[in-house]
C-alpha positions as CSV (number, residue, x, y, z in Angstrom):
1,M,87.3,168.6,196.1
2,T,86.7,167.0,192.9
3,Y,84.2,169.2,191.0
4,E,80.6,167.2,190.0
5,P,78.6,168.7,187.2
6,Y,75.9,167.0,188.7
7,Q,73.9,165.7,191.7
8,I,72.1,162.3,192.1
9,I,69.7,161.9,195.1
10,G,67.5,158.5,196.1
11,E,70.2,156.4,192.9
12,N,68.6,153.4,195.0
13,R,65.1,154.3,194.5
14,D,63.2,151.6,192.2
15,S,60.2,154.0,190.6
16,K,59.5,154.6,187.2
17,W,59.3,158.0,188.2
18,L,62.9,160.5,187.3
19,I,62.7,164.0,188.4
20,T,65.4,166.1,186.0
21,C,66.1,169.5,187.1
22,D,68.1,171.3,184.3
23,H,68.7,175.0,185.8
24,A,69.5,173.8,189.7
25,A,72.3,175.6,190.4
26,N,74.6,178.9,189.3
27,T,77.9,177.8,189.6
28,V,80.6,178.7,187.5
29,P,83.4,175.9,188.0
30,D,87.2,177.1,188.4
31,F,87.9,175.8,185.2
32,V,85.7,178.2,183.6
33,N,87.3,182.1,183.8
34,G,88.4,181.3,187.5
35,G,85.3,180.5,189.0
36,S,83.4,183.7,187.3
37,L,81.6,185.0,184.3
38,G,82.0,188.3,185.5
39,L,78.4,189.4,186.4
40,P,77.4,190.6,189.9
41,P,76.4,188.9,192.4
42,Q,73.1,190.3,192.3
43,D,72.7,189.3,188.5
44,M,74.2,185.4,189.6
45,T,70.9,185.1,191.8
46,R,68.6,186.2,189.1
47,H,66.8,183.5,186.7
48,I,69.5,184.2,183.9
49,A,72.2,181.8,185.7
50,Y,69.5,179.5,186.9
51,D,66.3,178.2,187.8
52,P,65.4,179.9,191.6
53,G,63.6,177.5,194.3
54,A,63.7,174.8,191.5
55,A,66.3,172.4,193.1
56,G,63.9,172.3,195.8
57,V,60.5,171.7,194.3
58,T,62.9,168.5,192.3
59,R,64.4,167.5,195.3
60,A,60.8,167.6,197.8
61,L,58.9,166.2,194.8
62,A,61.4,163.2,194.5
63,D,61.2,162.4,198.2
64,A,57.1,162.4,197.6
65,L,57.4,159.9,194.8
66,D,60.2,158.2,196.3
67,A,62.1,158.7,193.1
68,P,65.4,159.2,192.0
69,A,65.9,163.3,190.9
70,I,69.5,164.7,189.2
71,L,70.4,168.1,189.3
72,S,72.5,170.1,187.1
73,N,75.7,171.9,189.1
74,F,76.9,174.5,187.1
75,S,74.7,177.7,186.1
76,R,73.0,177.9,182.8
77,L,75.3,180.5,181.5
78,V,78.2,178.4,181.4
79,I,76.5,176.2,178.9
80,D,72.7,175.4,179.2
81,P,72.1,171.8,179.7
82,N,68.5,171.8,178.7
83,R,70.0,172.9,175.1
84,G,71.2,170.3,172.0
85,E,75.2,170.8,171.4
86,D,74.3,172.3,168.2
87,D,71.9,175.1,169.5
88,P,73.0,178.5,169.4
89,T,71.8,179.8,172.3
90,L,74.0,176.7,174.2
91,L,76.2,179.5,175.6
92,M,74.2,182.7,175.8
93,K,76.4,186.1,175.7
94,L,73.1,187.8,176.2
95,Y,70.4,187.5,178.3
96,D,67.1,188.9,179.2
97,G,69.3,192.2,178.5
98,T,72.6,191.3,180.6
99,I,75.4,190.8,179.0
100,I,77.9,187.4,180.2
101,P,81.5,189.4,179.9
102,G,82.6,185.7,180.5
103,N,81.4,184.7,177.2
104,R,81.9,187.4,175.7
105,H,84.9,185.9,174.0
106,A,84.3,182.3,174.6
107,D,85.7,180.4,172.0
108,H,85.5,176.9,169.9
109,A,87.8,175.1,172.4
110,E,86.3,176.9,175.4
111,L,83.2,175.4,174.0
112,Q,83.9,172.2,173.7
113,Q,85.8,172.5,178.0
114,R,82.4,173.0,178.9
115,L,80.9,170.5,176.7
116,I,83.0,167.6,178.0
117,R,83.2,168.7,181.7
118,C,79.2,170.0,182.6
119,H,77.1,169.7,179.3
120,R,78.0,165.7,178.5
121,P,78.9,164.0,181.6
122,Y,75.3,165.5,183.3
123,H,73.6,164.2,180.3
124,T,75.6,160.6,180.1
125,A,74.4,160.2,183.9
126,L,70.4,161.4,183.0
127,E,70.8,158.7,180.1
128,Q,71.8,155.8,182.4
129,L,69.3,157.4,185.0
130,A,66.4,157.0,182.8
131,A,67.4,153.7,180.9
132,R,67.2,151.7,184.6
133,R,63.4,150.9,183.6
134,P,61.6,150.4,180.3
135,D,58.5,152.4,181.9
136,T,60.6,155.6,183.3
137,V,58.3,158.4,183.3
138,I,60.4,161.8,183.4
139,V,59.1,165.1,185.2
140,S,61.5,168.4,184.4
141,I,61.1,171.0,186.9
142,H,62.1,174.7,185.8
143,S,61.2,177.9,187.2
144,Y,60.7,181.5,185.5
145,T,60.7,184.5,186.3
146,R,57.7,187.0,187.0
147,Q,58.6,189.5,184.6
148,L,60.6,189.8,182.3
149,R,62.7,193.2,181.9
150,G,60.3,196.0,179.7
151,R,57.7,193.0,179.3
152,P,54.7,193.0,180.6
153,P,54.2,190.7,184.3
154,R,53.3,187.3,183.1
155,P,50.0,186.0,185.2
156,W,50.3,182.3,185.0
157,H,51.4,180.2,188.5
158,V,52.2,177.3,186.7
159,G,53.1,176.3,183.6
160,I,53.0,173.0,181.6
161,L,54.9,172.8,178.4
162,Y,55.3,169.5,175.4
163,A,55.2,169.1,171.7
164,A,53.9,166.3,170.3
165,D,53.9,164.2,173.3
166,T,50.9,165.3,175.6
167,R,50.1,161.8,177.0
168,L,51.1,162.8,180.4
169,S,50.6,166.8,180.2
170,R,47.2,167.5,179.1
171,P,45.8,165.0,182.1
172,L,48.3,166.9,184.1
173,I,47.4,170.8,182.9
174,D,43.5,169.5,183.1
175,L,44.3,168.2,186.8
176,L,46.0,171.3,187.7
177,R,43.1,173.5,186.4
178,D,40.6,171.6,188.9
179,E,42.2,173.5,191.4
180,P,40.7,176.9,191.8
181,D,43.5,178.7,193.3
182,L,46.1,178.2,190.0
183,C,46.3,180.4,186.8
184,V,47.6,177.0,184.8
185,G,49.6,178.0,181.4
186,E,50.0,175.3,178.8
187,N,52.3,175.7,176.7
188,E,53.1,178.9,179.1
189,P,55.5,181.3,179.3
190,Y,57.4,179.1,176.9
191,G,55.8,177.2,173.7
192,G,56.6,173.5,173.8
193,H,59.9,171.9,173.6
194,L,63.5,172.6,171.7
195,P,64.6,170.1,169.6
196,G,67.9,168.5,170.9
197,D,66.5,169.5,174.4
198,S,66.3,166.7,177.5
199,I,63.0,165.7,177.1
200,A,63.6,165.8,173.8
201,R,66.8,163.7,174.0
202,H,65.8,161.5,177.0
203,A,62.3,161.1,177.1
204,I,60.4,162.0,173.1
205,A,63.3,159.7,171.6
206,H,62.4,157.2,173.7
207,Q,59.2,157.3,173.8
208,R,58.8,157.9,177.6
209,H,55.8,159.5,179.2
210,N,56.8,162.8,179.9
211,T,56.6,166.2,181.0
212,L,57.7,169.5,182.1
213,I,56.2,171.8,184.9
214,E,57.9,175.5,185.2
215,L,56.6,177.5,188.2
216,R,56.8,181.1,189.1
217,N,59.2,181.8,191.0
218,D,58.5,184.2,193.4
219,L,56.2,181.4,194.7
220,I,59.0,178.9,195.5
221,E,61.9,181.1,196.6
222,T,61.5,179.2,200.4
223,Q,62.1,175.5,201.9
224,D,58.6,175.5,203.0
225,Q,57.1,176.7,199.5
226,Q,59.1,174.1,197.7
227,Q,58.2,171.5,199.9
228,V,54.6,172.3,199.9
229,W,54.6,172.3,196.1
230,G,56.5,169.3,196.0
231,A,53.5,167.6,198.0
232,R,51.0,169.3,195.6
233,L,52.5,168.4,192.5
234,A,53.3,164.2,193.7
235,P,50.0,163.4,193.9
236,L,48.4,164.9,190.8
237,L,51.1,163.9,188.2
238,A,50.4,160.1,189.9
239,Q,46.4,160.7,188.6
240,A,47.7,162.0,185.7
241,L,49.5,159.1,184.6
242,T,47.0,156.6,185.2
243,H,44.9,158.5,182.3
244,T,47.5,158.3,179.8
245,A,47.2,155.5,176.8
């Protein structure tokens, strides 16, 4: 079977919404060190390798909004699709205290191979999906671990990330904070966006409405939890969009 670096769901859905999942999978393609980064299986199921639960939420949200979605099919440790090509963290050799053996000696040629076979095809497909309509709204779904090694627990259930463009994120934060059972982070657990990342490249550069949603991964471990979050976020996003200028 031919390796595909991404999956598209609902390609023919005519919706202004486009749901993206940059860190959907922990796949290591065969052409990368024979399909292994030298990490034990337990590390490849951790947040260092992908965003656990994010793919399921992406599918559920896309179904709830009747929207297309695109999901990566390679581990962020192979190459990070949510980084620009000139970002020094594009190919990580150490992550949350774990050395990545398969990346320790990766040279320029290896980086180029991963760009050509994984990173660039994903972004080309995302760009084509986003360009189908002039009013595309991009929602990027991510997840994060409750606690990094040696760090205090993170209290937020969900975080909304934005940089200069707050048109969709600001009303979405307000709506989420109206939910009595949620602790909502604003640019938490991470701050804003990085130059050249997916939102900067496909949304901000084209003045498209956008937001990035971070869900704590222990809240989206099961398919049922992922379905609940997809169904919960869809009407809030639709309502938030009505408040954009």
